[in-house]
All heavy atoms as TSV, in Angstrom:
chain	resi	resn	atom	element	x	y	z
A	1	MET	N	N	236.736	8.504	112.227
A	1	MET	CA	C	237.644	8.621	111.118
A	1	MET	C	C	238.232	7.234	110.776
A	1	MET	O	O	238.468	6.465	111.664
A	1	MET	CB	C	238.800	9.548	111.606
A	1	MET	CG	C	240.039	9.458	110.739
A	1	MET	SD	S	241.364	10.617	111.198
A	1	MET	CE	C	241.615	10.351	112.920
A	2	THR	N	N	238.273	6.995	109.490
A	2	THR	CA	C	238.855	5.697	109.022
A	2	THR	C	C	240.209	5.944	108.396
A	2	THR	O	O	240.342	6.839	107.543
A	2	THR	CB	C	237.889	5.000	108.053
A	2	THR	OG1	O	236.654	4.802	108.689
A	2	THR	CG2	C	238.471	3.698	107.591
A	3	LEU	N	N	241.173	5.183	108.797
A	3	LEU	CA	C	242.542	5.293	108.234
A	3	LEU	C	C	242.907	3.973	107.586
A	3	LEU	O	O	242.554	2.889	108.123
A	3	LEU	CB	C	243.530	5.604	109.343
A	3	LEU	CG	C	243.357	6.839	110.201
A	3	LEU	CD1	C	244.331	6.871	111.346
A	3	LEU	CD2	C	243.528	8.090	109.267
A	4	GLN	N	N	243.624	4.081	106.459
A	4	GLN	CA	C	244.213	2.883	105.869
A	4	GLN	C	C	245.723	3.130	105.763
A	4	GLN	O	O	246.171	4.080	105.157
A	4	GLN	CB	C	243.648	2.589	104.487
A	4	GLN	CG	C	244.172	1.266	103.895
A	4	GLN	CD	C	243.586	0.936	102.566
A	4	GLN	OE1	O	243.617	1.727	101.630
A	4	GLN	NE2	N	242.929	-0.194	102.488
A	5	LEU	N	N	246.483	2.276	106.472
A	5	LEU	CA	C	247.915	2.488	106.624
A	5	LEU	C	C	248.653	1.285	106.107
A	5	LEU	O	O	248.186	0.114	106.302
A	5	LEU	CB	C	248.246	2.701	108.093
A	5	LEU	CG	C	247.532	3.890	108.752
A	5	LEU	CD1	C	247.698	3.794	110.273
A	5	LEU	CD2	C	247.976	5.218	108.247
A	6	THR	N	N	249.800	1.486	105.542
A	6	THR	CA	C	250.672	0.356	105.094
A	6	THR	C	C	251.714	0.139	106.129
A	6	THR	O	O	252.414	1.119	106.499
A	6	THR	CB	C	251.317	0.683	103.715
A	6	THR	OG1	O	250.259	0.912	102.793
A	6	THR	CG2	C	252.172	-0.474	103.280
A	7	VAL	N	N	251.874	-1.072	106.606
A	7	VAL	CA	C	252.852	-1.379	107.629
A	7	VAL	C	C	253.736	-2.529	107.069
A	7	VAL	O	O	253.398	-3.719	107.202
A	7	VAL	CB	C	252.183	-1.839	108.943
A	7	VAL	CG1	C	253.213	-2.158	109.994
A	7	VAL	CG2	C	251.201	-0.763	109.444
A	8	PRO	N	N	254.878	-2.140	106.431
A	8	PRO	CA	C	255.693	-3.159	105.726
A	8	PRO	C	C	256.259	-4.245	106.622
A	8	PRO	O	O	256.494	-5.335	106.183
A	8	PRO	CB	C	256.825	-2.320	105.139
A	8	PRO	CG	C	256.314	-0.938	105.114
A	8	PRO	CD	C	255.355	-0.790	106.233
A	9	SER	N	N	256.468	-3.935	107.892
A	9	SER	CA	C	257.084	-4.948	108.820
A	9	SER	C	C	256.095	-5.924	109.406
A	9	SER	O	O	256.476	-6.853	110.084
A	9	SER	CB	C	257.853	-4.188	109.905
A	9	SER	OG	O	256.968	-3.387	110.665
A	10	MET	N	N	254.829	-5.813	109.115
A	10	MET	CA	C	253.838	-6.787	109.537
A	10	MET	C	C	253.939	-8.019	108.704
A	10	MET	O	O	253.723	-7.954	107.461
A	10	MET	CB	C	252.447	-6.204	109.461
A	10	MET	CG	C	251.335	-7.176	109.864
A	10	MET	SD	S	249.658	-6.512	109.904
A	10	MET	CE	C	249.527	-5.575	108.388
A	11	SER	N	N	254.303	-9.173	109.286
A	11	SER	CA	C	254.547	-10.351	108.485
A	11	SER	C	C	253.687	-11.562	108.885
A	11	SER	O	O	253.773	-12.565	108.182
A	11	SER	CB	C	256.036	-10.691	108.513
A	11	SER	OG	O	256.410	-10.968	109.858
A	12	CYS	N	N	253.016	-11.494	110.022
A	12	CYS	CA	C	252.272	-12.675	110.446
A	12	CYS	C	C	251.110	-12.265	111.349
A	12	CYS	O	O	250.923	-11.154	111.649
A	12	CYS	CB	C	253.214	-13.607	111.206
A	12	CYS	SG	S	253.842	-12.918	112.760
A	13	SER	N	N	250.336	-13.298	111.703
A	13	SER	CA	C	249.147	-13.042	112.535
A	13	SER	C	C	249.520	-12.517	113.935
A	13	SER	O	O	248.760	-11.763	114.539
A	13	SER	CB	C	248.297	-14.287	112.654
A	13	SER	OG	O	249.009	-15.350	113.261
A	14	VAL	N	N	250.690	-12.886	114.434
A	14	VAL	CA	C	251.142	-12.392	115.733
A	14	VAL	C	C	251.388	-10.857	115.611
A	14	VAL	O	O	251.011	-10.096	116.489
A	14	VAL	CB	C	252.412	-13.109	116.221
A	14	VAL	CG1	C	252.950	-12.444	117.473
A	14	VAL	CG2	C	252.097	-14.555	116.472
A	15	CYS	N	N	252.020	-10.451	114.512
A	15	CYS	CA	C	252.242	-9.012	114.270
A	15	CYS	C	C	250.871	-8.318	114.237
A	15	CYS	O	O	250.730	-7.225	114.824
A	15	CYS	CB	C	252.962	-8.796	112.937
A	15	CYS	SG	S	254.618	-9.500	112.870
A	16	ALA	N	N	249.957	-8.865	113.519
A	16	ALA	CA	C	248.591	-8.266	113.379
A	16	ALA	C	C	247.983	-8.109	114.776
A	16	ALA	O	O	247.335	-7.103	115.078
A	16	ALA	CB	C	247.722	-9.070	112.487
A	17	SER	N	N	248.125	-9.120	115.615
A	17	SER	CA	C	247.600	-9.076	116.971
A	17	SER	C	C	248.227	-7.957	117.772
A	17	SER	O	O	247.562	-7.237	118.502
A	17	SER	CB	C	247.758	-10.415	117.642
A	17	SER	OG	O	247.281	-10.408	118.946
A	18	LYS	N	N	249.544	-7.840	117.668
A	18	LYS	CA	C	250.299	-6.837	118.395
A	18	LYS	C	C	249.848	-5.430	117.942
A	18	LYS	O	O	249.733	-4.500	118.735
A	18	LYS	CB	C	251.812	-7.025	118.256
A	18	LYS	CG	C	252.323	-8.205	118.994
A	18	LYS	CD	C	253.833	-8.356	118.838
A	18	LYS	CE	C	254.374	-9.573	119.558
A	18	LYS	NZ	N	255.787	-9.748	119.354
A	19	ILE	N	N	249.688	-5.285	116.651
A	19	ILE	CA	C	249.211	-3.982	116.111
A	19	ILE	C	C	247.838	-3.662	116.632
A	19	ILE	O	O	247.629	-2.506	117.029
A	19	ILE	CB	C	249.250	-4.086	114.592
A	19	ILE	CG1	C	250.703	-4.003	114.084
A	19	ILE	CG2	C	248.396	-2.973	113.922
A	19	ILE	CD1	C	250.905	-4.336	112.584
A	20	THR	N	N	246.958	-4.615	116.583
A	20	THR	CA	C	245.655	-4.359	117.146
A	20	THR	C	C	245.639	-3.943	118.600
A	20	THR	O	O	245.001	-2.974	118.979
A	20	THR	CB	C	244.745	-5.651	116.968
A	20	THR	OG1	O	244.695	-5.980	115.596
A	20	THR	CG2	C	243.372	-5.431	117.525
A	21	GLN	N	N	246.460	-4.657	119.377
A	21	GLN	CA	C	246.566	-4.279	120.821
A	21	GLN	C	C	247.146	-2.879	120.995
A	21	GLN	O	O	246.676	-2.105	121.869
A	21	GLN	CB	C	247.451	-5.302	121.562
A	21	GLN	CG	C	246.797	-6.685	121.654
A	21	GLN	CD	C	247.724	-7.707	122.263
A	21	GLN	OE1	O	248.897	-7.447	122.538
A	21	GLN	NE2	N	247.207	-8.921	122.409
A	22	ALA	N	N	248.168	-2.533	120.204
A	22	ALA	CA	C	248.774	-1.249	120.326
A	22	ALA	C	C	247.811	-0.134	119.991
A	22	ALA	O	O	247.752	0.909	120.676
A	22	ALA	CB	C	250.034	-1.123	119.415
A	23	LEU	N	N	246.990	-0.366	118.953
A	23	LEU	CA	C	246.042	0.688	118.567
A	23	LEU	C	C	244.857	0.772	119.525
A	23	LEU	O	O	244.360	1.880	119.805
A	23	LEU	CB	C	245.539	0.409	117.148
A	23	LEU	CG	C	246.659	0.499	116.063
A	23	LEU	CD1	C	246.086	0.244	114.719
A	23	LEU	CD2	C	247.362	1.805	116.135
A	24	GLN	N	N	244.468	-0.343	120.077
A	24	GLN	CA	C	243.368	-0.291	121.049
A	24	GLN	C	C	243.802	0.240	122.387
A	24	GLN	O	O	243.005	0.615	123.198
A	24	GLN	CB	C	242.685	-1.657	121.138
A	24	GLN	CG	C	241.893	-1.982	119.865
A	24	GLN	CD	C	241.193	-3.289	119.855
A	24	GLN	OE1	O	241.582	-4.222	120.559
A	24	GLN	NE2	N	240.100	-3.384	119.058
A	25	ALA	N	N	245.100	0.313	122.602
A	25	ALA	CA	C	245.633	0.960	123.831
A	25	ALA	C	C	245.445	2.469	123.671
A	25	ALA	O	O	245.305	3.193	124.661
A	25	ALA	CB	C	247.116	0.605	124.035
A	26	VAL	N	N	245.463	2.987	122.476
A	26	VAL	CA	C	245.280	4.408	122.175
A	26	VAL	C	C	243.758	4.738	122.222
A	26	VAL	O	O	243.370	5.726	122.770
A	26	VAL	CB	C	245.919	4.793	120.832
A	26	VAL	CG1	C	245.579	6.260	120.516
A	26	VAL	CG2	C	247.408	4.578	120.821
A	27	ASP	N	N	242.987	3.889	121.582
A	27	ASP	CA	C	241.540	4.082	121.499
A	27	ASP	C	C	240.860	2.678	121.712
A	27	ASP	O	O	240.874	1.891	120.817
A	27	ASP	CB	C	241.155	4.636	120.119
A	27	ASP	CG	C	239.639	4.783	119.974
A	27	ASP	OD1	O	238.891	4.444	120.899
A	27	ASP	OD2	O	239.250	5.245	118.899
A	28	ALA	N	N	240.389	2.489	122.929
A	28	ALA	CA	C	239.824	1.210	123.290
A	28	ALA	C	C	238.615	0.803	122.408
A	28	ALA	O	O	238.352	-0.391	122.261
A	28	ALA	CB	C	239.374	1.170	124.737
A	29	ASN	N	N	238.003	1.784	121.772
A	29	ASN	CA	C	236.823	1.474	120.942
A	29	ASN	C	C	237.183	1.402	119.460
A	29	ASN	O	O	236.336	1.276	118.630
A	29	ASN	CB	C	235.797	2.547	121.136
A	29	ASN	CG	C	235.244	2.524	122.567
A	29	ASN	OD1	O	234.994	1.473	123.096
A	29	ASN	ND2	N	235.065	3.685	123.145
A	30	ALA	N	N	238.455	1.427	119.166
A	30	ALA	CA	C	238.911	1.423	117.747
A	30	ALA	C	C	238.544	0.039	117.126
A	30	ALA	O	O	238.708	-0.989	117.764
A	30	ALA	CB	C	240.400	1.643	117.651
A	31	SER	N	N	238.154	0.112	115.892
A	31	SER	CA	C	237.970	-1.104	115.077
A	31	SER	C	C	239.165	-1.264	114.219
A	31	SER	O	O	239.509	-0.403	113.404
A	31	SER	CB	C	236.681	-0.981	114.217
A	31	SER	OG	O	236.609	-2.050	113.353
A	32	VAL	N	N	239.911	-2.362	114.394
A	32	VAL	CA	C	241.171	-2.584	113.716
A	32	VAL	C	C	241.135	-3.817	112.864
A	32	VAL	O	O	240.723	-4.903	113.368
A	32	VAL	CB	C	242.369	-2.681	114.699
A	32	VAL	CG1	C	243.693	-2.881	114.006
A	32	VAL	CG2	C	242.393	-1.527	115.652
A	33	GLN	N	N	241.524	-3.738	111.607
A	33	GLN	CA	C	241.634	-4.900	110.725
A	33	GLN	C	C	243.097	-4.836	110.181
A	33	GLN	O	O	243.421	-3.944	109.382
A	33	GLN	CB	C	240.632	-4.863	109.588
A	33	GLN	CG	C	239.212	-4.989	110.099
A	33	GLN	CD	C	238.188	-4.894	108.966
A	33	GLN	OE1	O	238.479	-4.342	107.905
A	33	GLN	NE2	N	237.055	-5.457	109.191
A	34	ALA	N	N	243.930	-5.788	110.591
A	34	ALA	CA	C	245.320	-5.845	110.154
A	34	ALA	C	C	245.506	-7.117	109.332
A	34	ALA	O	O	245.214	-8.229	109.804
A	34	ALA	CB	C	246.243	-5.865	111.354
A	35	ASP	N	N	245.991	-6.949	108.080
A	35	ASP	CA	C	246.118	-8.061	107.195
A	35	ASP	C	C	247.622	-8.242	106.840
A	35	ASP	O	O	248.158	-7.419	106.092
A	35	ASP	CB	C	245.331	-7.808	105.895
A	35	ASP	CG	C	245.368	-8.985	104.943
A	35	ASP	OD1	O	246.236	-9.888	105.124
A	35	ASP	OD2	O	244.505	-9.009	104.018
A	36	PRO	N	N	248.280	-9.285	107.346
A	36	PRO	CA	C	249.717	-9.472	107.099
A	36	PRO	C	C	249.984	-9.739	105.605
A	36	PRO	O	O	251.064	-9.469	105.112
A	36	PRO	CB	C	250.065	-10.689	107.916
A	36	PRO	CG	C	248.959	-10.894	108.878
A	36	PRO	CD	C	247.774	-10.247	108.291
A	37	THR	N	N	249.033	-10.256	104.855
A	37	THR	CA	C	249.243	-10.564	103.474
A	37	THR	C	C	249.394	-9.300	102.643
A	37	THR	O	O	250.307	-9.169	101.806
A	37	THR	CB	C	248.056	-11.396	102.895
A	37	THR	OG1	O	247.926	-12.586	103.716
A	37	THR	CG2	C	248.314	-11.785	101.451
A	38	THR	N	N	248.529	-8.308	102.841
A	38	THR	CA	C	248.567	-7.078	102.077
A	38	THR	C	C	249.393	-5.972	102.784
A	38	THR	O	O	249.650	-4.954	102.150
A	38	THR	CB	C	247.138	-6.556	101.865
A	38	THR	OG1	O	246.549	-6.294	103.149
A	38	THR	CG2	C	246.306	-7.536	101.093
A	39	LYS	N	N	249.727	-6.219	104.067
A	39	LYS	CA	C	250.468	-5.232	104.883
A	39	LYS	C	C	249.658	-3.987	105.187
A	39	LYS	O	O	250.153	-2.941	105.514
A	39	LYS	CB	C	251.782	-4.838	104.192
A	39	LYS	CG	C	252.628	-5.954	103.668
A	39	LYS	CD	C	253.394	-6.630	104.708
A	39	LYS	CE	C	254.361	-7.630	104.078
A	39	LYS	NZ	N	254.846	-8.594	105.070
A	40	LEU	N	N	248.299	-4.145	105.052
A	40	LEU	CA	C	247.432	-2.988	105.300
A	40	LEU	C	C	246.751	-3.073	106.602
A	40	LEU	O	O	246.359	-4.176	107.079
A	40	LEU	CB	C	246.379	-2.944	104.179
A	40	LEU	CG	C	246.848	-2.574	102.784
A	40	LEU	CD1	C	245.687	-2.645	101.799
A	40	LEU	CD2	C	247.495	-1.199	102.740
A	41	VAL	N	N	246.615	-1.924	107.276
A	41	VAL	CA	C	245.916	-1.855	108.550
A	41	VAL	C	C	244.775	-0.825	108.328
A	41	VAL	O	O	245.038	0.323	107.971
A	41	VAL	CB	C	246.822	-1.384	109.688
A	41	VAL	CG1	C	246.025	-1.163	110.967
A	41	VAL	CG2	C	247.942	-2.372	109.941
A	42	ASN	N	N	243.562	-1.251	108.531
A	42	ASN	CA	C	242.413	-0.365	108.478
A	42	ASN	C	C	241.986	-0.115	109.910
A	42	ASN	O	O	241.751	-1.027	110.652
A	42	ASN	CB	C	241.260	-0.971	107.666
A	42	ASN	CG	C	241.584	-1.093	106.206
A	42	ASN	OD1	O	241.935	-0.084	105.573
A	42	ASN	ND2	N	241.526	-2.276	105.636
A	43	VAL	N	N	241.859	1.169	110.215
A	43	VAL	CA	C	241.515	1.560	111.585
A	43	VAL	C	C	240.381	2.526	111.574
A	43	VAL	O	O	240.454	3.539	110.876
A	43	VAL	CB	C	242.694	2.268	112.334
A	43	VAL	CG1	C	242.384	2.533	113.750
A	43	VAL	CG2	C	243.991	1.439	112.171
A	44	GLU	N	N	239.270	2.223	112.306
A	44	GLU	CA	C	238.216	3.170	112.479
A	44	GLU	C	C	238.373	3.666	113.932
A	44	GLU	O	O	238.229	2.838	114.883
A	44	GLU	CB	C	236.861	2.561	112.267
A	44	GLU	CG	C	235.745	3.596	112.293
A	44	GLU	CD	C	234.447	3.058	111.772
A	44	GLU	OE1	O	234.471	2.194	110.841
A	44	GLU	OE2	O	233.423	3.486	112.292
A	45	THR	N	N	238.661	4.928	114.107
A	45	THR	CA	C	239.037	5.430	115.445
A	45	THR	C	C	238.627	6.852	115.639
A	45	THR	O	O	238.445	7.585	114.660
A	45	THR	CB	C	240.508	5.258	115.668
A	45	THR	OG1	O	240.886	5.676	116.959
A	45	THR	CG2	C	241.334	6.043	114.663
A	46	GLN	N	N	238.577	7.276	116.882
A	46	GLN	CA	C	238.387	8.658	117.243
A	46	GLN	C	C	239.707	9.339	117.539
A	46	GLN	O	O	239.794	10.559	117.701
A	46	GLN	CB	C	237.479	8.800	118.480
A	46	GLN	CG	C	236.047	8.255	118.207
A	46	GLN	CD	C	235.358	8.987	117.093
A	46	GLN	OE1	O	235.342	10.201	117.020
A	46	GLN	NE2	N	234.742	8.213	116.178
A	47	ALA	N	N	240.784	8.543	117.631
A	47	ALA	CA	C	242.106	9.058	117.885
A	47	ALA	C	C	242.665	9.761	116.647
A	47	ALA	O	O	242.261	9.482	115.517
A	47	ALA	CB	C	243.083	7.941	118.337
A	48	SER	N	N	243.624	10.627	116.830
A	48	SER	CA	C	244.194	11.348	115.662
A	48	SER	C	C	245.111	10.414	114.857
A	48	SER	O	O	245.632	9.413	115.392
A	48	SER	CB	C	245.034	12.572	116.173
A	48	SER	OG	O	246.224	12.094	116.844
A	49	GLU	N	N	245.314	10.789	113.614
A	49	GLU	CA	C	246.172	9.995	112.778
A	49	GLU	C	C	247.613	9.976	113.361
A	49	GLU	O	O	248.293	8.958	113.316
A	49	GLU	CB	C	246.196	10.552	111.363
A	49	GLU	CG	C	247.025	9.755	110.368
A	49	GLU	CD	C	246.897	10.253	108.926
A	49	GLU	OE1	O	246.003	11.058	108.657
A	49	GLU	OE2	O	247.716	9.771	108.117
A	50	THR	N	N	248.049	11.125	113.881
A	50	THR	CA	C	249.347	11.148	114.495
A	50	THR	C	C	249.472	10.188	115.651
A	50	THR	O	O	250.493	9.486	115.782
A	50	THR	CB	C	249.639	12.614	114.950
A	50	THR	OG1	O	249.553	13.468	113.884
A	50	THR	CG2	C	250.998	12.731	115.623
A	51	ALA	N	N	248.453	10.137	116.520
A	51	ALA	CA	C	248.521	9.232	117.661
A	51	ALA	C	C	248.586	7.795	117.204
A	51	ALA	O	O	249.245	6.960	117.791
A	51	ALA	CB	C	247.315	9.447	118.552
A	52	ILE	N	N	247.843	7.481	116.164
A	52	ILE	CA	C	247.812	6.127	115.632
A	52	ILE	C	C	249.182	5.735	115.070
A	52	ILE	O	O	249.735	4.644	115.357
A	52	ILE	CB	C	246.697	5.942	114.512
A	52	ILE	CG1	C	245.324	6.135	115.187
A	52	ILE	CG2	C	246.861	4.643	113.791
A	52	ILE	CD1	C	244.986	5.066	116.197
A	53	LYS	N	N	249.759	6.627	114.301
A	53	LYS	CA	C	251.065	6.363	113.701
A	53	LYS	C	C	252.163	6.248	114.803
A	53	LYS	O	O	253.030	5.390	114.696
A	53	LYS	CB	C	251.435	7.465	112.703
A	53	LYS	CG	C	250.646	7.356	111.435
A	53	LYS	CD	C	251.038	8.442	110.429
A	53	LYS	CE	C	250.265	8.291	109.097
A	53	LYS	NZ	N	250.621	9.333	108.136
A	54	GLU	N	N	252.064	7.097	115.818
A	54	GLU	CA	C	253.027	7.003	116.928
A	54	GLU	C	C	252.893	5.708	117.673
A	54	GLU	O	O	253.921	5.136	118.064
A	54	GLU	CB	C	252.852	8.206	117.851
A	54	GLU	CG	C	253.327	9.498	117.277
A	54	GLU	CD	C	253.076	10.718	118.137
A	54	GLU	OE1	O	252.350	10.562	119.178
A	54	GLU	OE2	O	253.535	11.803	117.812
A	55	ALA	N	N	251.683	5.213	117.872
A	55	ALA	CA	C	251.461	3.970	118.591
A	55	ALA	C	C	252.068	2.786	117.762
A	55	ALA	O	O	252.645	1.877	118.326
A	55	ALA	CB	C	249.972	3.740	118.801
A	56	LEU	N	N	251.857	2.839	116.461
A	56	LEU	CA	C	252.423	1.770	115.590
A	56	LEU	C	C	253.959	1.801	115.662
A	56	LEU	O	O	254.579	0.754	115.763
A	56	LEU	CB	C	251.955	1.945	114.149
A	56	LEU	CG	C	250.503	1.573	113.903
A	56	LEU	CD1	C	250.052	1.989	112.494
A	56	LEU	CD2	C	250.279	0.113	114.158
A	57	ALA	N	N	254.525	2.976	115.575
A	57	ALA	CA	C	255.973	3.094	115.630
A	57	ALA	C	C	256.541	2.590	116.996
A	57	ALA	O	O	257.531	1.876	117.051
A	57	ALA	CB	C	256.403	4.511	115.343
A	58	ALA	N	N	255.827	2.987	118.065
A	58	ALA	CA	C	256.268	2.567	119.390
A	58	ALA	C	C	256.200	1.046	119.581
A	58	ALA	O	O	257.010	0.457	120.296
A	58	ALA	CB	C	255.404	3.269	120.457
A	59	ALA	N	N	255.257	0.406	118.892
A	59	ALA	CA	C	255.097	-1.021	118.929
A	59	ALA	C	C	256.113	-1.785	118.030
A	59	ALA	O	O	256.161	-3.007	118.040
A	59	ALA	CB	C	253.693	-1.426	118.587
A	60	GLY	N	N	256.868	-0.990	117.248
A	60	GLY	CA	C	257.835	-1.570	116.359
A	60	GLY	C	C	257.326	-1.825	114.945
A	60	GLY	O	O	257.940	-2.564	114.190
A	61	TYR	N	N	256.211	-1.159	114.627
A	61	TYR	CA	C	255.594	-1.351	113.286
A	61	TYR	C	C	255.343	0.028	112.661
A	61	TYR	O	O	254.205	0.474	112.533
A	61	TYR	CB	C	254.276	-2.118	113.384
A	61	TYR	CG	C	254.465	-3.485	113.946
A	61	TYR	CD1	C	254.212	-3.774	115.306
A	61	TYR	CD2	C	254.953	-4.541	113.173
A	61	TYR	CE1	C	254.390	-5.018	115.840
A	61	TYR	CE2	C	255.133	-5.811	113.682
A	61	TYR	CZ	C	254.863	-6.051	115.016
A	61	TYR	OH	O	255.022	-7.281	115.550
A	62	PRO	N	N	256.451	0.694	112.233
A	62	PRO	CA	C	256.262	2.033	111.641
A	62	PRO	C	C	255.508	1.990	110.315
A	62	PRO	O	O	255.566	1.030	109.600
A	62	PRO	CB	C	257.686	2.527	111.425
A	62	PRO	CG	C	258.504	1.269	111.356
A	62	PRO	CD	C	257.821	0.276	112.288
A	63	VAL	N	N	254.734	3.033	110.062
A	63	VAL	CA	C	253.953	3.151	108.845
A	63	VAL	C	C	254.832	3.586	107.725
A	63	VAL	O	O	255.758	4.427	107.853
A	63	VAL	CB	C	252.859	4.225	109.054
A	63	VAL	CG1	C	252.079	4.462	107.805
A	63	VAL	CG2	C	251.927	3.756	110.201
A	64	ALA	N	N	254.633	3.044	106.543
A	64	ALA	CA	C	255.394	3.404	105.337
A	64	ALA	C	C	254.971	4.781	104.844
A	64	ALA	O	O	253.884	5.200	104.991
A	64	ALA	CB	C	255.263	2.375	104.233
């Protein structure tokens, strides 16, 4: 499943790295592309959308 999520609080490459780590903690095989410029996170994962959104919120980057 591929998800495209908007994360307004992502502002730099460090944020993108933290988001990638948080999502790969949920699904180690997830493909994550986080772009601080567009605030978009594209995730290809086997995890549920709910689990992905919860991981982002827990990391301090709630989805809009």
